[in-house]
C-alpha positions as CSV (number, residue, x, y, z in Angstrom):
1,X,0.0,0.0,0.0
2,X,2.8,2.4,0.8
3,X,4.5,1.8,-2.5
4,X,1.3,2.4,-4.4
5,X,0.8,5.6,-2.4
6,X,4.3,6.8,-3.2
7,X,3.9,6.0,-6.9
8,X,0.6,7.9,-7.0
9,X,2.0,10.9,-5.2
10,X,5.0,11.1,-7.6
11,X,2.7,10.8,-10.6
12,X,0.4,13.6,-9.2
13,X,3.3,15.8,-8.4
14,X,4.8,15.4,-11.9
15,X,1.5,16.1,-13.6
16,X,0.8,19.1,-11.4
17,X,4.3,20.4,-12.1
18,X,3.7,20.1,-15.9
19,X,0.3,21.8,-15.5
20,X,2.0,24.6,-13.5
21,X,4.7,25.1,-16.1
22,X,2.1,25.9,-18.7
23,X,1.5,29.1,-16.9
24,X,-2.2,29.4,-17.6
25,X,-3.6,28.2,-14.3
26,X,-4.2,24.7,-15.5
27,X,-2.8,23.3,-12.2
28,X,-5.4,25.3,-10.2
29,X,-8.3,24.1,-12.4
30,X,-6.9,20.6,-12.0
31,X,-6.8,20.8,-8.2
32,X,-10.3,22.3,-8.2
33,X,-11.7,19.5,-10.4
34,X,-9.9,16.9,-8.4
35,X,-11.3,18.4,-5.2
36,X,-14.8,18.3,-6.6
37,X,-14.4,14.6,-7.5
38,X,-13.1,13.9,-4.0
39,X,-16.2,15.5,-2.4
40,X,-18.5,13.5,-4.7
41,X,-16.6,10.2,-3.9
42,X,-16.3,10.6,-0.2
43,X,-19.8,9.4,0.7
44,X,-19.3,6.3,-1.5
45,X,-16.0,5.6,0.1
46,X,-17.4,6.0,3.6
47,X,-20.2,3.5,3.0
48,X,-17.9,1.0,1.2
49,X,-15.5,1.1,4.1
50,X,-18.3,0.7,6.6
51,X,-19.5,-2.4,4.7
52,X,-16.0,-3.7,4.6
53,X,-15.3,-3.1,8.2
54,X,-18.7,-4.4,9.5
55,X,-19.0,-7.4,7.2
56,X,-16.6,-9.6,9.2
57,X,-18.4,-8.7,12.4
58,X,-22.0,-9.5,11.3
59,X,-21.6,-12.6,9.2
60,X,-20.9,-15.8,11.2
61,X,-17.7,-17.6,10.1
62,X,-19.6,-20.9,9.8
63,X,-21.9,-19.3,7.2
64,X,-18.9,-17.9,5.3
65,X,-17.2,-21.2,5.3
66,X,-20.3,-23.0,4.0
67,X,-21.2,-20.4,1.3
68,X,-18.0,-18.8,0.1
69,X,-15.1,-20.3,2.1
70,X,-12.7,-23.0,0.9
71,X,-15.2,-25.7,1.9
72,X,-17.8,-24.2,-0.4
73,X,-16.1,-25.4,-3.6
74,X,-17.8,-24.7,-6.9
75,X,-21.0,-23.4,-5.1
76,X,-18.9,-20.6,-3.5
77,X,-17.2,-19.8,-6.8
78,X,-20.6,-19.5,-8.6
79,X,-21.9,-17.4,-5.7
80,X,-18.8,-15.2,-5.9
81,X,-19.3,-14.7,-9.6
82,X,-22.9,-13.5,-9.2
83,X,-22.1,-11.3,-6.1
84,X,-19.2,-9.8,-8.0
85,X,-21.4,-9.0,-11.0
86,X,-23.9,-7.3,-8.6
87,X,-21.3,-5.1,-6.8
88,X,-21.9,-1.5,-7.6
89,X,-19.5,1.3,-8.5
90,X,-15.9,1.5,-9.5
91,X,-12.9,0.1,-7.8
92,X,-12.9,2.6,-4.9
93,X,-16.3,1.3,-3.9
94,X,-16.0,-2.4,-4.7
95,X,-12.5,-3.2,-3.6
96,X,-13.1,-2.4,0.0
97,X,-16.2,-4.6,-0.1
98,X,-14.1,-7.4,-1.6
99,X,-11.4,-6.8,1.1
100,X,-14.2,-7.3,3.7
101,X,-14.9,-10.7,2.1
102,X,-11.2,-11.5,2.2
103,X,-11.1,-10.8,5.9
104,X,-14.1,-13.0,6.7
105,X,-12.6,-16.0,5.1
106,X,-13.8,-16.1,1.5
107,X,-11.6,-18.6,-0.5
108,X,-9.1,-17.4,-3.2
109,X,-11.4,-18.9,-5.9
110,X,-14.5,-17.1,-4.6
111,X,-12.5,-13.8,-4.4
112,X,-11.1,-14.1,-7.9
113,X,-14.6,-15.0,-9.2
114,X,-16.0,-12.0,-7.4
115,X,-13.5,-9.6,-8.8
116,X,-13.8,-11.1,-12.3
117,X,-17.6,-11.0,-12.1
118,X,-17.4,-7.3,-11.0
119,X,-15.2,-6.3,-13.9
120,X,-16.7,-8.4,-16.6
121,X,-20.4,-9.1,-15.7
122,X,-21.2,-5.7,-14.2
123,X,-25.0,-6.3,-13.9
124,X,-25.5,-2.8,-12.4
125,X,-24.2,-1.2,-15.6
126,X,-26.5,-3.2,-17.9
127,X,-29.1,-0.5,-18.3
128,X,-26.5,2.0,-19.4
129,X,-24.9,-0.6,-21.7
130,X,-28.1,-1.6,-23.3
131,X,-29.1,2.1,-23.8
132,X,-25.8,3.0,-25.4
133,X,-24.7,-0.2,-27.1
134,X,-28.1,-1.9,-27.7
135,X,-29.6,-5.3,-26.6
136,X,-27.9,-7.4,-29.2
137,X,-24.3,-6.3,-28.3
138,X,-25.0,-6.6,-24.6
139,X,-26.3,-10.1,-25.0
140,X,-23.3,-11.1,-27.1
141,X,-20.9,-9.6,-24.6
142,X,-22.7,-11.4,-21.7
143,X,-22.7,-14.7,-23.6
144,X,-18.9,-14.3,-24.2
145,X,-18.1,-13.4,-20.7
146,X,-20.5,-15.1,-18.4
147,X,-18.4,-18.2,-17.9
148,X,-15.1,-16.4,-17.4
149,X,-15.7,-15.4,-13.8
150,X,-16.4,-19.0,-12.7
151,X,-13.5,-20.3,-14.8
152,X,-11.1,-17.8,-13.3
153,X,-12.4,-18.7,-9.7
154,X,-12.0,-22.4,-10.4
155,X,-8.4,-21.9,-11.8
156,X,-7.4,-19.7,-8.8
157,X,-8.9,-22.2,-6.4
158,X,-7.1,-25.2,-8.1
159,X,-3.7,-23.4,-8.5
160,X,-3.5,-21.0,-5.5
161,X,-5.6,-22.5,-2.8
162,X,-2.4,-23.1,-0.7
163,X,-1.3,-19.5,-0.8
164,X,-2.2,-17.5,2.3
165,X,-4.1,-14.3,1.4
166,X,-3.4,-12.3,4.5
């Protein structure tokens, strides 16, 4: 996490310096626009982190083991694929929720299926996709991607189930 933060800080500083050197106030507009995005994103982040922090406390470990833990097998991976597809928002919202599942004992296969389902299935974005791309394209995309989340989860479970996640 520290390395990612340092890399992001260096990138931001370089871009801000480039904008400043233009001499037309671009750096100030960039800071203002970034600040507005931050204000809009803060409520989503707060709720995502509340979910991630509370999830391990409210869901019994036995239930997790049965439904999405290592013992859940293919059932857990299929559940993870669907749950991932239903997760709302971008990575700033979904990744803390996925981290919550990590901390309550979801298996590597389930987590990979969740993340793959989130990025490929994206059920919450379907209305927008249908509106912009049309029904035919959306159905073709779903037909081509619907099996990828479970396959990725099964591969991860098979190959990496012995790797500790935390």
